[in-house]
C-alpha positions as CSV (number, residue, x, y, z in Angstrom):
1,M,-67.2,36.8,-99.5
2,K,-65.6,39.5,-100.7
3,Q,-67.2,42.0,-98.9
4,M,-66.4,39.8,-95.6
5,K,-62.8,39.8,-96.4
6,K,-62.5,43.5,-96.7
7,L,-64.7,43.8,-93.7
8,M,-62.1,41.7,-91.9
9,R,-58.8,43.1,-93.5
10,D,-60.4,47.0,-92.3
11,F,-60.9,45.2,-88.7
12,L,-57.4,44.2,-88.3
13,V,-55.6,47.3,-89.6
14,Q,-57.7,49.2,-87.1
15,R,-56.4,47.0,-84.7
16,T,-52.9,46.9,-85.8
17,F,-52.2,50.5,-86.6
18,P,-52.3,51.7,-83.2
19,I,-50.2,48.9,-82.0
20,M,-47.3,49.9,-85.5
21,L,-47.7,53.4,-84.0
22,I,-46.7,52.9,-80.6
23,A,-44.0,50.3,-82.1
24,V,-42.4,52.9,-84.1
25,T,-42.7,56.1,-81.6
26,L,-41.3,54.1,-79.0
27,V,-38.3,53.5,-81.4
28,V,-38.2,57.2,-82.3
29,T,-38.4,58.4,-78.6
30,T,-35.1,55.7,-77.5
31,V,-33.1,56.9,-80.9
32,Q,-33.8,60.9,-79.4
33,G,-33.5,59.6,-76.2
34,Q,-30.1,58.2,-76.6
35,S,-27.4,60.6,-75.5
36,V,-24.5,61.1,-78.2
37,Q,-21.1,61.3,-76.7
38,T,-19.5,64.8,-76.4
39,Y,-15.6,64.9,-78.1
40,A,-14.5,65.5,-74.3
41,E,-16.2,62.2,-73.8
42,R,-14.1,61.3,-77.1
43,L,-10.7,62.0,-75.3
44,G,-11.4,60.7,-72.4
45,W,-13.1,63.0,-69.7
46,K,-16.3,62.0,-68.2
47,K,-19.8,62.6,-69.1
48,N,-20.4,65.4,-67.7
49,D,-17.3,67.3,-67.1
50,R,-17.1,70.7,-68.0
51,V,-13.8,71.0,-69.7
52,I,-12.5,75.0,-70.3
53,I,-10.2,76.5,-72.6
54,F,-9.8,80.4,-71.8
55,H,-8.2,81.5,-75.1
56,V,-6.3,84.6,-75.8
57,D,-6.9,86.2,-79.3
58,D,-4.0,88.9,-80.5
59,V,-1.2,87.5,-79.2
60,G,2.3,89.4,-81.4
61,M,0.2,92.2,-82.3
62,S,1.3,95.4,-80.2
63,Y,3.8,94.8,-77.2
64,E,1.0,95.3,-74.8
65,S,-0.8,92.1,-76.4
66,N,2.2,90.2,-75.5
67,Q,2.6,91.1,-71.8
68,G,-1.3,90.5,-71.2
69,A,-1.3,87.5,-72.8
70,I,2.0,85.9,-71.1
71,R,0.7,87.6,-67.3
72,A,-2.8,86.0,-68.3
73,L,-1.2,82.8,-68.8
74,E,1.4,82.9,-65.7
75,K,-2.1,82.6,-63.6
76,K,-3.3,79.3,-64.8
77,L,-6.9,80.0,-66.0
78,A,-6.0,81.1,-69.5
79,T,-4.5,78.5,-71.0
80,S,-3.7,78.8,-74.4
81,M,-2.9,81.6,-76.7
82,S,-2.5,81.9,-80.5
83,V,-0.2,84.6,-82.4
84,M,-0.9,86.7,-85.3
85,M,2.3,86.1,-87.6
86,P,2.0,89.1,-89.9
87,C,1.9,91.5,-86.9
88,P,5.0,93.2,-85.8
89,W,5.4,92.2,-82.1
90,V,5.6,88.6,-83.3
91,P,9.5,88.5,-82.6
92,G,9.1,89.6,-78.7
93,I,6.2,86.7,-78.1
94,V,8.0,83.4,-80.4
95,N,11.2,84.2,-78.3
96,H,9.0,84.4,-75.1
97,I,7.1,80.8,-76.7
98,R,11.1,79.3,-77.8
99,Q,12.2,80.0,-74.0
100,H,8.5,78.7,-72.5
101,P,8.4,75.4,-74.4
102,G,5.2,74.2,-72.5
103,L,3.2,77.1,-73.6
104,D,-0.1,76.2,-75.6
105,A,0.1,78.5,-78.5
106,G,-1.4,78.5,-81.9
107,L,-1.3,80.4,-85.0
108,H,-4.4,83.0,-85.5
109,L,-4.1,82.9,-89.3
110,T,-4.6,86.7,-90.2
111,H,-6.3,87.7,-93.5
112,T,-7.5,91.3,-92.6
113,S,-5.7,94.4,-90.9
114,E,-8.6,96.2,-89.1
115,W,-6.7,99.7,-87.1
116,P,-6.5,102.8,-89.3
117,V,-3.2,103.9,-88.4
118,Y,-1.4,100.5,-87.2
119,R,-1.4,97.7,-90.0
120,W,0.4,95.0,-92.1
121,G,0.8,93.2,-95.3
122,P,0.5,89.7,-96.3
123,L,3.4,87.8,-95.4
124,S,3.1,86.1,-98.9
125,G,3.3,88.8,-100.4
126,M,1.4,91.8,-102.4
127,N,2.4,90.4,-105.8
128,T,1.6,86.9,-105.0
129,T,-1.6,87.4,-103.8
130,P,-3.2,90.9,-105.2
131,G,-6.4,89.7,-104.2
132,L,-5.2,90.1,-99.9
133,V,-3.9,94.0,-100.1
134,D,-5.9,97.5,-100.2
135,T,-4.7,100.6,-101.8
136,E,-2.3,101.2,-99.1
137,G,-0.4,97.4,-99.4
138,A,-1.9,96.3,-95.7
139,L,-4.4,93.5,-96.0
140,W,-8.2,94.9,-95.9
141,N,-9.3,96.2,-92.9
142,N,-13.2,93.7,-92.9
143,V,-14.4,90.4,-94.1
144,A,-16.4,91.5,-96.5
145,D,-14.1,93.2,-99.3
146,V,-11.3,90.0,-98.3
147,M,-14.3,87.9,-100.1
148,A,-14.9,90.2,-102.4
149,H,-11.5,90.0,-103.6
150,A,-9.7,87.2,-102.2
151,S,-9.1,83.5,-103.6
152,A,-9.2,80.8,-101.9
153,D,-6.2,80.1,-103.6
154,E,-4.8,83.3,-102.3
155,I,-6.0,82.4,-98.7
156,E,-4.2,79.1,-98.7
157,M,-0.9,80.5,-99.7
158,E,-1.5,83.4,-97.0
159,I,-1.7,80.6,-94.4
160,R,1.0,78.2,-95.4
161,S,3.4,81.5,-95.5
162,Q,2.1,82.4,-91.7
163,L,2.5,78.2,-90.9
164,S,6.0,78.7,-92.7
165,R,7.3,82.1,-90.8
166,A,6.2,80.1,-87.5
167,R,8.3,77.0,-88.3
168,R,11.3,79.3,-89.8
169,M,11.5,80.8,-86.4
170,G,11.5,77.6,-84.2
171,F,7.7,78.0,-83.2
172,E,5.7,74.6,-84.0
173,P,1.9,75.8,-83.6
174,T,-0.6,73.6,-81.0
175,H,-3.5,74.5,-83.5
176,L,-5.1,77.0,-86.1
177,D,-7.8,79.7,-85.6
178,T,-8.8,82.7,-87.5
179,H,-8.6,86.4,-86.5
180,M,-12.3,88.1,-87.4
181,G,-13.3,84.7,-88.6
182,T,-12.3,85.6,-91.7
183,L,-11.9,81.3,-92.5
184,W,-15.4,80.9,-91.5
185,S,-17.0,83.2,-94.0
186,T,-17.0,81.2,-96.9
187,P,-17.3,77.4,-97.9
188,G,-14.3,78.3,-99.8
189,Y,-11.6,79.3,-97.6
190,L,-13.1,76.8,-95.0
191,E,-12.2,74.5,-96.8
192,R,-8.9,75.4,-97.3
193,Y,-8.3,75.8,-93.6
194,I,-9.4,72.1,-92.7
195,K,-7.3,70.9,-95.5
196,V,-4.1,72.4,-94.0
197,G,-5.3,71.2,-90.1
198,I,-5.5,68.0,-91.8
199,A,-2.8,67.8,-94.2
200,E,-0.2,68.9,-91.3
201,H,-1.3,67.3,-88.5
202,I,-2.6,70.7,-86.4
203,P,-6.1,70.8,-84.9
204,I,-8.4,74.1,-85.7
205,L,-10.7,76.0,-83.9
206,L,-13.8,74.6,-85.8
207,P,-16.8,73.2,-82.6
208,G,-18.7,69.7,-83.6
209,G,-19.8,69.1,-80.7
210,H,-23.7,70.4,-79.1
211,N,-22.7,73.9,-80.4
212,T,-25.3,75.4,-77.2
213,L,-23.0,78.9,-77.0
214,L,-22.5,79.0,-80.8
215,L,-25.6,78.8,-82.2
216,K,-26.7,81.6,-80.0
217,Q,-24.2,83.6,-81.8
218,I,-24.2,82.3,-85.3
219,Q,-27.1,84.9,-86.4
220,S,-24.5,87.8,-86.6
221,G,-21.2,88.6,-86.8
222,P,-18.2,86.2,-87.6
223,L,-20.0,82.9,-86.7
224,Q,-22.4,83.9,-89.6
225,G,-20.3,82.5,-92.9
226,L,-20.8,78.8,-91.2
227,K,-25.1,79.2,-92.0
228,K,-23.4,78.6,-95.6
229,L,-22.2,74.7,-94.7
230,T,-25.5,74.4,-96.3
231,T,-28.1,75.6,-99.1
232,V,-31.0,76.2,-96.9
233,N,-32.2,80.0,-96.3
234,A,-29.4,81.9,-94.6
235,Q,-32.3,83.1,-92.3
236,S,-33.6,80.4,-91.4
237,S,-34.4,80.4,-87.4
238,D,-34.5,76.5,-87.5
239,H,-30.8,76.6,-86.1
240,R,-30.6,72.5,-86.6
241,I,-30.5,73.3,-90.2
242,F,-27.5,74.8,-89.5
243,L,-26.0,72.7,-86.6
244,K,-26.1,69.9,-88.2
245,A,-23.8,70.9,-91.1
246,I,-21.2,72.2,-88.7
247,Q,-21.7,69.0,-86.6
248,N,-21.0,66.8,-90.1
249,T,-17.6,69.1,-90.6
250,G,-16.1,68.7,-87.1
251,E,-16.6,64.8,-87.4
252,R,-14.7,65.3,-90.7
253,L,-12.1,66.5,-88.8
254,W,-12.1,64.2,-86.1
255,Q,-12.2,61.5,-88.7
256,G,-9.3,63.1,-90.1
257,G,-6.9,63.0,-87.2
258,L,-7.5,65.8,-84.9
259,A,-9.4,66.9,-81.7
260,V,-12.2,68.7,-81.9
261,A,-14.2,71.2,-79.3
262,D,-17.6,70.9,-78.8
263,D,-18.6,74.8,-78.4
264,L,-17.6,78.2,-78.5
265,Y,-18.1,81.6,-77.4
266,I,-16.2,84.3,-79.2
267,S,-18.6,87.6,-78.0
268,S,-17.0,88.6,-75.0
269,Y,-14.8,91.7,-76.8
270,D,-18.6,93.0,-77.9
271,W,-19.3,93.1,-73.9
272,E,-20.2,96.9,-73.0
273,F,-18.8,98.4,-70.0
274,P,-21.6,100.1,-68.1
275,S,-22.0,103.9,-69.4
276,G,-20.8,106.4,-66.7
277,A,-19.4,104.1,-64.9
278,E,-15.8,105.0,-64.3
279,P,-13.4,102.5,-66.3
280,S,-10.7,102.0,-63.5
281,D,-9.2,98.6,-62.8
282,D,-11.6,97.5,-59.7
283,N,-14.2,98.3,-61.8
284,L,-12.7,96.7,-65.2
285,C,-11.5,93.7,-63.5
286,K,-15.6,93.0,-61.5
287,F,-17.4,93.9,-64.6
288,K,-15.4,91.2,-66.4
289,R,-15.3,88.9,-63.7
290,D,-19.2,88.9,-62.9
291,K,-19.9,88.0,-66.7
292,Y,-17.4,85.3,-66.8
293,K,-19.2,83.5,-64.2
294,E,-22.8,83.9,-65.6
295,L,-21.3,82.8,-69.0
296,L,-19.7,79.5,-67.5
297,Q,-22.7,78.7,-65.4
298,S,-24.2,78.4,-68.8
299,T,-22.0,75.9,-70.4
300,K,-22.6,72.4,-71.0
301,P,-20.8,69.2,-70.4
302,G,-18.2,69.1,-73.1
303,I,-15.2,70.6,-74.2
304,T,-16.2,74.9,-74.2
305,V,-13.4,77.4,-76.2
306,I,-13.9,80.6,-74.5
307,L,-12.2,83.6,-76.6
308,I,-10.7,86.6,-75.3
309,H,-8.4,89.3,-75.5
310,C,-6.1,90.3,-72.6
311,S,-3.8,93.4,-73.6
312,D,-1.9,95.1,-71.0
313,A,-3.9,98.7,-72.1
314,K,-2.5,101.3,-71.1
315,E,-2.0,105.2,-72.5
316,A,-0.3,104.5,-75.0
317,F,-2.4,101.8,-76.4
318,K,-4.9,104.5,-77.7
319,N,-3.0,105.2,-80.2
320,I,-3.7,101.5,-81.5
321,S,-7.4,101.2,-80.8
322,D,-9.8,102.4,-78.7
323,S,-10.7,98.7,-77.6
324,G,-8.3,99.2,-74.4
325,N,-10.8,98.8,-72.0
326,T,-12.1,95.6,-72.9
327,R,-8.5,94.0,-73.2
328,R,-7.7,95.3,-69.9
329,A,-10.7,93.9,-68.3
330,D,-10.0,90.5,-70.2
331,L,-6.4,90.4,-68.2
332,L,-7.6,91.7,-65.0
333,A,-10.1,89.0,-64.8
334,M,-8.0,86.4,-66.0
335,M,-5.6,87.6,-63.0
336,D,-8.4,87.5,-60.9
337,P,-8.5,84.7,-57.5
338,E,-12.0,85.5,-56.9
339,L,-12.7,84.4,-60.6
340,K,-10.5,81.2,-60.2
341,S,-11.8,80.2,-57.1
342,F,-15.1,79.6,-58.5
343,C,-14.2,77.8,-60.8
344,E,-12.2,75.3,-58.6
345,K,-15.6,75.4,-56.9
346,E,-17.8,74.8,-59.8
347,G,-15.0,71.8,-61.0
348,F,-14.6,73.4,-64.0
349,I,-11.8,71.2,-66.0
350,F,-9.0,73.8,-67.9
351,T,-7.5,72.1,-70.6
352,T,-5.0,73.5,-73.8
353,W,-4.7,72.5,-77.7
354,K,-1.8,70.8,-77.0
355,E,-3.5,67.8,-74.6
356,M,-6.1,67.4,-76.3
357,Q,-4.2,66.5,-79.3
358,Q,-2.1,64.5,-77.7
359,R,-5.4,62.8,-76.5
360,R,-6.8,62.7,-79.7
361,D,-3.4,60.7,-81.2
362,K,-3.5,58.1,-78.3
363,I,-7.2,56.9,-79.7
364,S,-5.5,56.8,-83.2
365,K,-2.8,54.2,-82.0
């Protein structure tokens, strides 16, 4: 009798298990097949909309940087910029911002001073934040030294000092981002960046969506610090692990009432102009214009922020930096009618951080 029961039980298991397996497979497939809403959709754009911000960094660094940002935004292809508050040419650009209140202008939170002979120090003061300064009394010229010397408390003090100066000057920033990726470099710094953004109700640059372009850049450069959001080996090639941690952080920002982007591209600064080619304005423009067309075609639905560095760099700019050609090329591309026509033909939608946050605030009401 016992043997008969065992045979019947085995028979039922053999018959039932494949059915259960099929059912489980269907459930998993259904879950995986569900489309996750982009932040663009959550902010009111359509499912397949590709929403773009060409974002001009390093404004306030020099007269040439100010002029580059102003000219780029006038052409309406670049829609946003951010200001380095410790830098010498801040009064000039803030005066322009006050005279043009519709501009989308944030703070390029600055904890480094990278050029050899053109430098700036912390607004919080050497004695208040000694871990931020080098032997010249300027901010460290690289992120690694900031990480080695500066505490998270000092990082936050400097963030708040830069925000305080902006407000004292009558400049209310539309967003916050980070110069040279310093605030992405450690979980402690990132936590203070998030803390200030949520507390002050100012969106921060930390995309929390599909991050298709971001993940292609995460193995090196400023974005690699985001891998520290997990306890997994930072050299892991399974980027899904890092993606989940970044997305969780993005959701935290959203739940804190802030607008969030879906993706980020930061590497156009490093595109190498062909060796041997004459860096004329025509050649510089064509080089960056064609590269931006290629990049735009690779973007996925959602909000993608593309960082650019527009400076009207001429002969005198060589006294600051050897990056004049790439910065001038960005400016020329942003002013180029062919690139603008391409974007219109392809149906890209351009937005600002101000518009994104306005949409987010409407959802919260």
